[in-house]
C-alpha positions in Angstrom: -0.5 -2.1 -19.4 -1.1 0.5 -16.7 1.5 1.5 -14.1 -1.2 1.0 -11.4 -2.4 -2.6 -11.4 -3.2 -5.2 -8.7 -0.2 -6.1 -6.7 1.8 -2.9 -7.5 3.7 -1.5 -4.6 3.2 2.3 -4.3 4.2 5.1 -2.1 1.4 7.4 -0.9 2.4 11.0 -1.6 -0.6 12.8 -0.1 -2.6 12.7 3.1 -1.8 11.4 6.6 -0.1 8.3 5.2 2.3 10.3 2.9 5.6 8.6 2.5 4.4 5.1 3.4 4.4 2.1 1.2 1.1 0.4 0.2 -0.1 -2.4 -2.2 -2.9 -2.0 -4.7 -5.4 -4.8 -4.2 -8.3 -3.7 -6.4 -9.0 -1.1 -9.2 -12.3 0.6 -8.5 -12.4 2.9 -11.5 -10.1 5.1 -13.6 -9.5 7.4 -10.6 -9.6 5.2 -7.5 -8.0 2.1 -6.3 -8.2 0.0 -3.1 -4.9 -0.2 -1.2 -3.6 -1.7 2.0 -0.3 -1.6 3.9 -1.2 -3.9 5.6 -1.6 -1.7 8.7 0.5 -4.0 10.9 3.4 -3.7 8.5 3.4 -0.1 7.2 0.6 1.6 9.1 -1.5 2.1 6.0 -5.0 0.6 6.5 -7.2 -0.7 3.8 -8.9 2.2 2.0 -9.9 3.8 -1.3 -7.3 6.1 -2.7 -7.1 8.5 -5.6 -4.5 7.3 -8.1 -3.1 10.9 -8.2 -2.0 10.4 -4.6 0.1 7.3 -5.4 3.7 7.0 -6.7 4.1 3.5 -8.3 7.4 1.7 -7.7 8.9 -0.9 -9.9 8.1 -3.6 -7.3 5.1 -5.9 -7.9 3.7 -8.7 -5.7 1.6 -11.6 -7.1 -1.9 -11.1 -5.6 -5.4 -11.9 -6.7 -7.9 -9.0 -6.9 -9.4 -8.2 -3.5 -6.7 -10.1 -1.4 -7.0 -10.0 2.3 -4.3 -8.4 4.6 -3.2 -11.9 5.6 -2.7 -12.9 1.9 -0.8 -9.7 1.3 1.5 -10.3 4.3 2.1 -13.9 3.1 3.0 -12.6 -0.4 5.3 -10.0 1.0 7.0 -12.6 3.2 7.5 -14.9 0.1 9.1 -12.0 -1.7 11.5 -11.4 1.2 10.4 -7.8 2.0 8.8 -8.3 5.3 10.2 -5.6 7.6 7.9 -4.1 10.2 8.0 -0.4 10.0 7.3 1.8 13.0 5.0 4.8 12.7 6.9 8.0 13.1 6.5 9.6 16.5 4.9 12.9 16.5 6.3 15.6 18.8 3.9 17.0 21.3 3.5 20.8 21.3 3.5 22.3 24.7 
């Protein structure tokens, strides 16, 4: 059993979404997975991610492979973890 599997909640540790939670919805190959936030919840949009850029958490959500954002939101709501997170505000340089 791999630490990265469908339904695993992870934290992105690299890139513009670093520090945000996401859910693995498909395993593409040994190096890449498809993740979603969903964007309305965590700000992470559906995209292909290198597994080295993810930190798996102990949390797992029951999902089928290739689930839609709506199905992910429903599964998160059933688990009781539905909290809308605001994107951090970036300060404007003068």
